[in-house]
N, C-alpha and C positions, 0 to 999 in steps of 0.2 A: 435916955440918953444911951448909948452904947458903952460897954466898957472897952476900957482901953488896955491892948494887947502890951505885956511887959515887953520892955527894951530888950531884956537877956534871954537869948535863947536857951533852954536847958535841955532840949532832945534833938536828936540828929533825925535825918528824913527814914531810918530804919526802926523809929521809936526808941533809943536806946538812948538813955541820959548822956549828954556829952562828958560827964566827968566817969561815966561807968567804965571798968576795964574790957577791954575787947576779949572775947571770947577765944581761949585758947584751943586750938584743933586738935583731937586726938587720933594721933597717926595709927593707931591700930584700928578706931573706928572707921578709918575712911574707905570707901569703896572705889576699886579701881577698876576701869573695863579689861575685861579678860583680853589678852593676845592672842592670835591663833598659834597653834603650833606650825614650825616654819617645818614644810615637807622635806623629807630626807633627799638629798640630790640623787638623778638616777643615774645608775651605770651606764658608761660608755663601754659598749661590747666592740671593740677595735677589730676584732679578728672576725667577727659577724659581718661588720659592715663590709670589711675589705672583701670577702667571700661575695656580698652581694654585687658590690662595685664588679668585680672580675668578671662575675657571670652576666651582666647587663652587656659590659665591653664585649664580650663573646657573641653575646645574641646579636650586638649593631653589626659586627663584621658579619656575621652570618647573613644577616637581612641585607647588607649591602651586597655580597655576594649574589644573592640568590635575587634581590629586586633591584638592585641599583644600577646605572645606566652600564651598558655594555660599550665596547669598542666599536665605533661607528664604521661602518663599512664605507669606502670610498673609492672613486674611480682608480686613484693611484695602488690601492691595497687591493685592485682584482688581480687574481693569478690566472693568466692567459691557458687555455683559451675560456672565455666566458662567453655564455649566451645570452641573449636578450628575447625574451617571450613576445612576439609581435602582436598586439591587441590581447596579451595576457598569455598568449598560444591558442589561436582562434580555431586552428583547427582539431583542438583535442577539447578545448573548455568554451563555454559559452564566452564568446567573445567580450572583451572590456568589462567581464563581471568581476564582481567581489570573492566570488569561488575561484575564477582564475588567477587571480593576483595573491590569492591566499597561497593557492598551491605553488605559485612563482617563486615566492619566498621560501615555501617549506623543503621544497626540493632544489633550492641554490640557484634558479634562474633569475634573470633580472626584468623585473616588469617593464613592459614598454608599450604603454597604454596610447591612443590617438585622443588626443584632447580635442574639445570643442564648447562652445559657449552655448546657452539655452538664452531665451529670450530675457530673462531676468538677470542674466550677467554671470549664473552660476557656470563655472567651469566643470566638466564632468568627462569622464571616460567614455568615449563614442565618436566611433567612426562615421564621418556622416556621409561617408558613400555607401555604408552598408547597414546603418543602424537603423533604416524602415524597415529593411527584410530582417535584421536581427530582432527587432523587438516587435515589429507588426505594429509601426508606428503609423497613423492617419494624419499626423501632423509633421513639420519639420522640426528639428531641433531648437531651432531659433524660435519657434513657436509655442515651445513649451516652459514651464518654470519647473522649480524644483521638486515640488510636491508630484506634479505629474510625471516628470522622469523617473523618479525613486518610484512610482506606482508601477512600473513596467517590468515586464519578464522577458528576460533574454533567452531565445532559442537555444537549447544544446548542439554543441557541433557533431554530436554523434547520436546515434541510436540508443536508446535504453540508458541514458545520463541524464542528470539532474538539468534542468534549467536554471539559469545565473540571476542573480539582484544585480542592478545597476549601479553605481559607485561614483560619488562626486570625486574631483581630484584632490581636495580639501580631506577627505575622509581616508583617500588613499595615503596621504602623507600623514595625516595624525597616526593610522593603523600600522604602517610599516615602515615610516620614517627610522632612519637608523640602522636597521636591520638588512637593506639592500641598497642597490644603486638602481635610481629612476632613469627610464629611458623614453622620455614623452615625446611623441610625434606632434609638433606645434606648427601651422602653416600659417599663422596670420598674427601680426603684431598686438591686434586685439584680444586674442586668447595670450599670448604671450606675457603681458603686462601683469594682469593679475595670476597667472600660473606661476610666474617668477617670483611675484610678491610671497606667495603662499611658502614658495622653497626658502626664501630668504630669511622670512620670519621663523622658519623652523631650523635654521643653521644649517641647511642640507647642500649649501652651494657645490660642495667637494663630492658631494653624494649624487650628483646629476648630469644626465648628459642630455642635452635637449635635440631631436633630431626632426631636421627641417632642411627644405631648401630655398629659403626667405632669407635674403640678406639682411634685412630689416631685423626679423627674428635674432637670428644669430649676432648681430650687434647689441641689441638688449640683452642677451644672456650672458655676451663678454663682460658687459657693463655691468652686471649682477654677479659675474664672478663664477659663472656656470660654464660649463663645458658645451660644445655645440657639435653636431654631426652632420657634415653635408649630405643630403640625400639625393641631391638632382644628378644631373648630365656630367660626371666627375670628367668623361672623355674632353670635354670643352673647357675644363678648368686643369689650374697646375696648383702644384703644392703651395706654391707661394703664394698666389692669388687667395686659396681658400686661407692658409693662415692670417694674411693680412684682412681676411674680412672677418676674422673673430673665429674661425673654424679650429679645433681642435682635433676632431676625428672626420674620418669619410667612410662612407659604405659603398663597397664596389662588389662586382660578382668575383666569384672565384678565380677565373682566368686571367683578371687584371690584378688580382690581390697582392703577389707578390712584386709586381712593379712599384706599388707605391709605399710597401715597406722599405725602412731605413730612413725614411723623412722624418718630420716633426710632427707628424700627424698619426694618430692610432687609425689601424684599418680593421675593419667590420666587413666579413663577407657576408652577402645575401642570398647565396643560393647552394650552401652546403648541403652535400648528399647525405652524408653519415659521419660518424665518427672519427673513421680513419682520415677522411678527406680533411676533418678539421684539425686533428693530429698534425697533419703534414703541412697544413697552414700554420699553425702555432709555431713549427718548428722554424718556419719562414718569414716569422716575424709577426703574424697577425694576431690581433689582439682577442678577435671572439667572431661570433656568426650573430645574426640575427633571423630566427626562424618562428615561422606561425607552428611547427611543432618542435619546442626545443629537445623532449626526449629521443628525437631520433636522431639529432647531431651530436649530443653529448648524453647519454643516458645517464640517469640519476644514481647517485651513491647511496641515498637516503633509502632503507629498507621499510618497507610496510607488512603489516601483518596480511 
């Protein structure tokens, strides 16, 4: 028979007697977790930081001056007489080539490419009437795609000069947009729509004049906020009819140029012989000239080595 546990509990769960006094802790022997030393606060060198900020601000200003956006050249900001280089100056450079347009911008002439559409819809600088001869093409432009077109070489205009590389309209706008005024020749609405889209997306409406004799192209240009120059038979047209059709400028031969000045259309002469004649026309109110050899009618002031 098992023993019966006593009713009185004389020990707690720690094994101490219930009547034993609780141990008194010795404060001197108690171990404490050491607290890490608080790091000394760092000193703030105000003059040094102020100098750094000034240097950064100066560097930012210099970067903006060197690499920042420049004032955009626009049609309204042109100083007459201006000269548009037809097909990039096709009697001097390979027609409608990257080289031609680069030199146009460098020497202050306005690139005036002829625009065409390839078979894949790419808009390029190429005159359909002369491209086959200029590039030695065995196909028409509308049978080429962009890769085939850009793989061609453009024959130089003069002996002992370099050939040129073809270029698309998008590349022209990307490369030279803002630095010049474009004067593209467009003869169809099919070319006008994508060409004008490139201009509006680049925000270059005020830096472009479309050369055309197609009323539909002129209307499309006007709707896009782009100026248009009439290049057709001006003898059969009047100032008011051209203005009403959306034109802002007209291209005329020198002997008729003065008759068109004073109206609300900018006048551009097409057959200027030399700088003297251009100066006389400018004095009479002509805005500028269109030429395949811009150097002949307005020698560049840019000096080369």
